[in-house]
C-alpha positions as CSV (number, residue, x, y, z in Angstrom):
1,M,27.6,-19.1,10.2
2,T,29.6,-18.5,7.0
3,A,28.9,-16.2,4.1
4,H,28.0,-19.1,2.0
5,V,25.4,-20.3,4.3
6,M,24.1,-16.8,4.5
7,F,23.7,-16.6,0.8
8,Y,21.6,-19.7,0.7
9,L,19.6,-18.3,3.6
10,I,18.7,-15.2,1.6
11,I,17.9,-17.7,-1.5
12,A,15.6,-19.7,1.1
13,I,13.9,-16.6,2.2
14,L,13.1,-15.5,-1.4
15,V,11.8,-18.9,-2.5
16,F,9.8,-19.7,0.6
17,Q,8.2,-16.1,0.4
18,F,7.3,-16.9,-3.3
19,L,6.1,-20.4,-2.6
20,F,3.9,-19.0,0.5
21,D,2.4,-16.3,-1.7
22,R,1.5,-18.8,-4.4
23,W,0.0,-21.1,-2.0
24,M,-2.1,-18.2,-0.5
25,E,-3.2,-17.4,-4.1
26,Y,-4.3,-20.9,-4.7
27,L,-6.3,-21.2,-1.4
28,N,-8.0,-18.1,-2.6
29,K,-8.7,-19.3,-6.0
30,S,-10.1,-22.5,-4.4
31,K,-12.7,-20.5,-3.0
32,W,-14.1,-19.0,-6.1
33,Q,-17.6,-20.2,-6.6
34,S,-20.5,-19.6,-9.0
35,D,-23.0,-18.9,-6.3
36,I,-23.2,-15.7,-4.4
37,P,-23.4,-15.9,-0.6
38,A,-27.0,-15.6,0.7
39,E,-26.1,-12.4,2.7
40,L,-25.0,-10.8,-0.7
41,E,-27.6,-12.1,-3.0
42,G,-28.9,-9.5,-5.3
43,I,-25.9,-7.3,-5.6
44,Y,-24.9,-9.0,-8.9
45,D,-26.7,-10.0,-12.0
46,P,-25.5,-13.3,-13.5
47,E,-23.7,-11.4,-16.6
48,K,-21.8,-9.0,-14.0
49,Y,-21.0,-12.0,-11.8
50,K,-19.5,-13.6,-14.7
51,Q,-17.4,-10.9,-15.5
52,Q,-16.2,-10.8,-11.7
53,Q,-15.0,-14.3,-12.1
54,L,-13.2,-13.6,-15.5
55,Y,-11.7,-10.6,-13.9
56,R,-10.2,-12.6,-10.8
57,K,-9.0,-15.3,-13.2
58,A,-7.2,-12.6,-15.4
59,N,-5.6,-11.2,-12.3
60,Y,-4.6,-14.7,-11.0
61,G,-2.8,-15.6,-14.2
62,F,-1.0,-12.3,-14.5
63,S,0.0,-12.3,-10.8
64,W,1.5,-15.8,-11.4
65,L,3.6,-14.5,-14.3
66,G,4.8,-11.3,-12.6
67,D,5.9,-13.3,-9.3
68,V,7.8,-16.1,-11.3
69,F,9.4,-13.5,-13.4
70,S,10.6,-11.5,-10.4
71,L,11.8,-14.3,-8.6
72,V,13.9,-15.6,-11.5
73,V,15.5,-12.2,-12.1
74,I,16.5,-11.7,-8.5
75,L,17.8,-15.3,-8.3
76,M,19.8,-15.0,-11.3
77,V,21.3,-11.6,-10.1
78,L,22.3,-13.3,-6.8
79,A,23.7,-16.5,-8.4
80,F,25.8,-14.5,-11.0
81,G,27.0,-11.9,-8.5
82,G,25.1,-9.0,-10.0
83,F,25.2,-6.9,-6.8
84,A,28.8,-7.5,-6.4
85,W,29.6,-6.7,-9.9
86,L,27.6,-3.2,-9.6
87,N,29.3,-2.6,-6.1
88,E,32.7,-2.8,-8.0
89,W,31.7,-0.5,-10.7
90,V,30.3,2.4,-8.4
91,I,33.5,2.3,-6.5
92,H,35.5,2.4,-9.5
93,M,33.4,5.3,-10.6
94,T,33.8,7.4,-7.2
95,D,35.5,7.1,-4.1
96,H,32.7,9.1,-2.3
97,L,30.7,7.1,0.1
98,I,27.5,8.9,-0.3
99,L,27.8,9.1,-4.2
100,Q,28.6,5.4,-4.3
101,S,25.5,4.4,-2.3
102,L,23.2,6.8,-4.3
103,L,24.6,5.6,-7.6
104,F,24.3,2.1,-6.5
105,F,20.6,2.3,-5.6
106,A,19.8,4.7,-8.4
107,I,20.9,1.9,-11.0
108,I,19.0,-0.7,-9.3
109,A,15.9,1.5,-9.3
110,V,16.0,2.2,-12.9
111,I,16.7,-1.3,-13.9
112,S,13.9,-2.5,-11.7
113,D,11.7,0.1,-13.1
114,I,12.5,-1.0,-16.7
115,I,11.7,-4.6,-15.7
116,Q,8.5,-3.8,-14.1
117,L,7.2,-1.2,-16.6
118,P,5.9,-3.7,-19.2
119,F,3.8,-5.3,-16.5
120,G,2.4,-2.0,-15.4
121,I,1.5,-1.2,-19.0
122,Y,-0.2,-4.6,-19.5
123,G,-2.0,-4.4,-16.1
124,T,-3.5,-1.0,-17.0
125,F,-4.0,-1.0,-20.6
126,V,-4.9,-4.5,-21.3
127,I,-6.5,-6.1,-18.1
128,E,-8.1,-3.0,-16.6
129,E,-9.1,-1.9,-20.1
130,R,-10.8,-5.2,-20.9
131,F,-13.1,-5.1,-17.9
132,G,-14.0,-1.3,-18.3
133,F,-12.0,0.1,-15.6
134,N,-9.1,1.9,-17.2
135,K,-9.6,5.7,-17.8
136,T,-5.8,6.2,-17.9
137,T,-4.6,7.7,-21.2
138,P,-1.0,6.9,-22.4
139,K,0.0,10.5,-21.8
140,T,-1.4,10.4,-18.1
141,F,0.5,7.0,-17.7
142,V,4.0,8.4,-18.8
143,L,3.6,11.8,-16.8
144,D,2.5,9.7,-13.8
145,H,5.5,7.5,-14.2
146,L,7.9,10.4,-14.8
147,K,6.6,12.2,-11.8
148,S,7.0,9.3,-9.6
149,L,10.5,8.7,-10.6
150,F,11.3,12.4,-10.2
151,L,9.8,12.5,-6.7
152,G,11.7,9.2,-5.6
153,A,14.9,10.9,-6.6
154,L,14.0,14.4,-5.3
155,I,12.8,13.0,-1.8
156,G,14.6,9.6,-1.4
157,G,18.0,10.7,-2.6
158,P,18.4,13.5,0.0
159,V,17.1,11.4,2.8
160,L,19.3,8.4,2.0
161,A,22.3,10.8,1.6
162,A,21.6,12.3,5.0
163,I,21.3,8.8,6.5
164,I,24.7,7.6,4.9
165,W,26.1,11.1,6.3
166,F,24.9,10.3,9.8
167,Y,26.6,6.8,9.5
168,S,29.9,8.3,8.3
169,Q,30.0,10.7,11.2
170,T,28.7,8.5,14.2
171,G,29.1,4.9,13.1
172,S,26.7,2.5,14.5
173,A,24.9,5.2,16.4
174,F,23.6,6.6,13.1
175,W,20.2,4.8,13.7
176,I,19.1,7.5,16.4
177,Y,19.6,10.3,13.9
178,A,18.2,8.5,11.0
179,W,15.2,7.7,13.1
180,A,14.8,11.4,14.2
181,L,15.1,12.3,10.5
182,S,12.6,9.5,9.2
183,S,10.1,10.4,11.9
184,G,10.1,14.0,11.0
185,F,9.8,13.2,7.4
186,M,6.9,10.7,8.0
187,I,4.9,13.2,10.0
188,L,5.4,15.8,7.5
189,M,4.0,13.4,4.9
190,T,1.1,12.4,7.1
191,M,0.2,16.2,7.5
192,F,0.8,17.5,4.1
193,Y,0.7,14.7,1.5
194,T,-2.8,15.4,0.3
195,S,-1.8,19.2,-0.2
196,W,1.7,18.8,-1.5
197,I,2.1,15.4,-3.3
198,L,-1.3,14.4,-4.3
199,P,-2.1,17.6,-6.4
200,L,0.9,16.7,-8.6
201,F,-1.2,13.6,-9.7
202,N,-4.9,14.7,-9.0
203,K,-6.9,17.6,-8.8
204,Q,-8.7,18.2,-5.6
205,T,-11.6,20.6,-5.3
206,P,-13.8,21.6,-2.3
207,L,-17.1,19.9,-2.3
208,E,-19.6,22.2,-3.8
209,A,-22.8,23.5,-2.1
210,G,-25.8,21.3,-2.7
211,E,-27.8,18.3,-1.4
212,L,-24.7,16.3,-0.6
213,R,-22.9,19.1,1.2
214,S,-26.0,19.9,3.2
215,A,-26.4,16.2,4.4
216,I,-22.8,16.2,5.1
217,E,-22.8,19.4,7.2
218,T,-25.9,17.9,9.1
219,F,-24.0,14.8,9.9
220,S,-20.9,16.8,11.2
221,Q,-23.0,18.7,13.4
222,K,-24.6,15.5,15.0
223,A,-21.0,13.8,15.2
224,G,-19.5,17.1,16.6
225,F,-16.9,17.0,14.0
226,K,-15.7,19.9,12.0
227,L,-15.7,19.0,8.3
228,E,-14.5,22.1,6.5
229,N,-11.8,20.2,4.5
230,V,-14.0,17.7,2.4
231,F,-12.6,17.6,-1.0
232,V,-13.7,15.8,-4.3
233,M,-10.7,14.2,-6.3
234,D,-10.8,13.4,-10.1
235,G,-10.2,9.7,-9.5
236,S,-12.2,9.2,-12.9
237,K,-9.0,10.3,-14.5
238,R,-7.4,7.0,-14.2
239,S,-10.3,4.4,-13.1
240,T,-13.8,3.9,-12.8
241,K,-13.4,2.4,-9.2
242,G,-14.6,4.7,-6.4
243,N,-13.0,5.3,-3.0
244,A,-12.7,7.8,-0.2
245,F,-10.0,8.3,2.4
246,F,-8.9,10.3,5.5
247,S,-5.6,11.8,5.8
248,G,-3.7,14.4,7.9
249,L,-3.1,15.4,11.5
250,G,-4.6,18.3,13.5
251,S,-5.7,21.3,11.4
252,R,-4.3,19.4,8.2
253,K,-6.9,16.7,8.6
254,R,-8.6,16.2,5.3
255,I,-11.4,13.9,3.8
256,V,-11.2,13.2,0.1
257,L,-14.0,11.6,-2.0
258,Y,-13.3,10.3,-5.4
259,D,-15.8,11.8,-8.0
260,T,-16.5,8.2,-9.2
261,L,-17.7,7.5,-5.7
262,I,-20.0,10.6,-5.9
263,S,-21.4,9.3,-9.1
264,D,-22.0,5.8,-8.0
265,L,-23.5,6.2,-4.6
266,N,-26.7,8.0,-3.5
267,T,-26.5,10.8,-0.9
268,D,-27.2,8.7,2.2
269,E,-24.6,6.0,1.0
270,I,-21.9,8.8,0.7
271,V,-22.6,10.2,4.1
272,A,-22.3,6.6,5.5
273,V,-18.9,6.1,3.9
274,L,-17.9,9.6,5.0
275,A,-19.1,8.7,8.6
276,H,-16.8,5.7,8.3
277,E,-13.8,7.9,7.5
278,V,-14.8,10.3,10.2
279,G,-14.9,7.3,12.5
280,H,-11.1,6.7,11.9
281,S,-10.4,10.2,12.9
282,K,-12.5,10.3,16.1
283,L,-11.0,6.9,17.2
284,K,-7.4,8.2,16.6
285,H,-6.7,5.6,14.0
286,T,-4.5,7.9,11.7
287,L,-2.6,9.0,14.7
288,W,-1.9,5.6,16.2
289,G,-0.9,4.2,12.6
290,T,1.5,7.1,12.5
291,L,2.9,6.4,15.9
292,T,3.2,2.6,15.3
293,G,4.9,3.3,11.9
294,L,7.6,5.5,13.7
295,F,8.2,2.8,16.3
296,Q,8.5,0.2,13.5
297,T,11.0,2.4,11.6
298,G,13.1,2.9,14.7
299,A,13.2,-0.8,15.5
300,M,14.2,-1.7,11.9
301,L,17.0,1.1,11.8
302,F,18.3,-0.4,15.1
303,L,18.5,-3.7,13.9
304,F,20.2,-2.6,10.7
305,S,22.7,-0.6,12.7
306,L,23.8,-4.1,14.3
307,V,24.8,-5.6,11.0
308,V,25.5,-2.7,8.6
309,N,29.3,-3.4,8.6
310,S,29.0,-7.2,9.0
311,P,31.5,-9.0,6.6
312,L,28.9,-12.0,6.7
313,L,26.2,-9.9,5.1
314,S,28.4,-8.3,2.6
315,G,30.2,-11.7,1.9
316,A,26.8,-13.2,1.2
317,L,26.5,-11.1,-1.8
318,G,30.0,-11.6,-2.9
319,V,31.7,-8.4,-1.7
320,D,34.9,-8.8,0.6
321,E,34.8,-5.1,1.9
322,P,31.7,-4.3,3.9
323,N,30.0,-0.8,3.0
324,F,26.7,0.9,3.6
325,H,24.8,0.2,0.5
326,I,25.6,-3.6,0.4
327,G,24.6,-3.9,4.1
328,L,21.5,-2.2,3.4
329,L,20.7,-4.4,0.5
330,A,21.5,-7.6,2.2
331,F,19.7,-6.4,5.2
332,G,16.5,-5.7,3.3
333,L,16.6,-9.2,1.8
334,L,16.9,-10.9,5.2
335,Y,14.5,-8.4,6.9
336,A,11.6,-10.2,4.8
337,P,10.5,-12.6,7.6
338,I,10.4,-9.7,10.2
339,S,8.6,-7.5,7.8
340,F,6.0,-10.3,7.1
341,V,5.4,-10.6,10.8
342,T,4.9,-6.9,11.4
343,G,2.7,-6.7,8.4
344,L,0.5,-9.4,9.5
345,I,0.3,-7.5,12.9
346,M,-0.6,-4.2,11.3
347,S,-3.2,-6.0,8.9
348,V,-4.9,-7.4,12.0
349,V,-5.1,-4.0,13.6
350,S,-6.1,-2.5,10.4
351,R,-9.3,-4.8,10.0
352,K,-10.0,-4.2,13.7
353,N,-9.9,-0.4,13.0
354,E,-12.2,-0.9,10.0
355,Y,-14.9,-2.7,11.9
356,A,-14.7,0.1,14.6
357,A,-15.1,2.8,12.1
358,D,-18.1,0.9,10.6
359,A,-19.6,0.6,14.1
360,Y,-19.0,4.4,14.6
361,A,-21.1,5.0,11.4
362,V,-23.9,2.7,12.6
363,Q,-24.3,4.8,15.7
364,F,-25.8,7.5,13.6
365,N,-28.4,5.0,12.0
366,L,-26.3,4.8,8.9
367,G,-25.8,1.0,9.0
368,D,-28.2,0.2,6.1
369,A,-26.9,3.0,3.8
370,L,-23.2,1.9,4.7
371,V,-24.0,-1.8,3.6
372,S,-25.7,-0.6,0.3
373,G,-22.8,1.7,-0.4
374,L,-20.1,-1.1,0.3
375,K,-22.1,-3.5,-1.9
376,T,-22.1,-0.9,-4.9
377,M,-18.6,0.0,-4.5
378,S,-17.6,-3.8,-4.5
379,V,-19.8,-4.6,-7.6
380,N,-18.5,-1.7,-9.4
381,A,-14.8,-2.8,-8.6
382,L,-15.7,-6.5,-9.4
383,S,-14.2,-7.4,-5.9
384,N,-13.9,-11.1,-4.7
385,L,-17.0,-12.0,-2.7
386,T,-15.6,-15.2,-1.3
387,P,-12.0,-14.8,-0.5
388,H,-10.4,-17.8,1.5
389,P,-10.2,-17.0,5.2
390,W,-6.6,-17.5,5.3
391,Y,-6.0,-15.2,2.4
392,V,-7.9,-12.4,4.2
393,F,-6.1,-13.2,7.5
394,F,-2.6,-12.8,5.7
395,H,-3.2,-10.2,3.0
396,Y,-6.4,-8.1,3.7
397,S,-6.1,-4.7,5.4
398,H,-9.9,-4.6,5.4
399,P,-12.2,-7.3,6.3
400,S,-14.0,-8.9,3.4
401,L,-17.3,-7.5,2.2
402,L,-19.3,-10.5,3.7
403,Q,-17.6,-10.1,7.1
404,R,-18.3,-6.2,7.1
405,V,-21.9,-6.6,6.1
406,K,-22.6,-9.3,8.8
407,A,-21.0,-7.1,11.4
408,I,-22.7,-4.1,10.4
409,K,-26.2,-5.8,10.2
410,D,-25.5,-7.6,13.8
411,L,-24.8,-3.9,15.2
412,T,-27.9,-2.5,13.3
413,D,-30.0,-5.2,14.6
414,S,-29.0,-4.7,18.2
415,Q,-30.0,-1.1,17.9
416,Q,-33.6,-1.9,17.0
């Protein structure tokens, strides 16, 4: 294989990925229907369901525009040797290997951010605003953006610099040290994300004493699960959509409820949603997810170590002399098919875990409350009630609402 052939292989991967995604979106659109499935009747009034259909159409058109624009930009950069030009520029600016790579990716990140920013603004302040979801102020939007850029530079920069240093010192064996560093970082983030990173964006307060707290404590005693770390997050600061999540390992475990969730659901429904999150903990889903992520990272770094210095990869991007950042960029473009397969497997596992967490909540006679809560959350988010099965298979990390409701009702009926 020549560098010329490799270049066209990269183009083919990008185009195929685009076409596949658009085909999936088309299939999903073909399942939109004006009639609500019988199992979900009554959760939407006619006017609200009309809004749901309009929301789906608005996002569908916006997704088309964004994907086409992104594809055109990356194809133009590849066709006109943009990455090769940038590589020459950073090499001219400094002869330090680490600084070259940091400067190379920093420029790409800034340009990509500038390109994507208008889409983020339109999605937040036009589409989400039009359908009553947006609560983000321009000030919050700007601060969130600046904080994200700062964190990316503060965390990503040193990690990348360390990996490049490992490469300069150990050659192709760098992946072992990079894996150790990445693993430590991933475990650290899993344990401390909600206490270190999340507070930079959202305020979290311990759930106050009252009816809800008492109901949660009663459930925790039944489940034999210590629930000291239950926090309420000010999700309403940015959106009206509600959610809840579980994070952390060991003593750092924490359940976070959005304030919008608390305002939208009744006490029994909130307890049912929380029971679902406790199910993830009891069934070790977070732990296994972390371990799987560590394995995937190690496998990816190993594959990268095999080709990082390949003249074939660098030549595909118009660079004669191989280097770390060009090798990493080319590998990232070529890794897409592998990432697609691993992502698909993770989605299948994730949906299986969601069913299992639902089943855990049903064990405590919370099935009906969980169904009611899921329906309310779905309506408030104008979620798609009739996604195409193939779209669910390839893209959903959670089963569709209809699939979850059927599974929960089957389990509930079997208990009676």
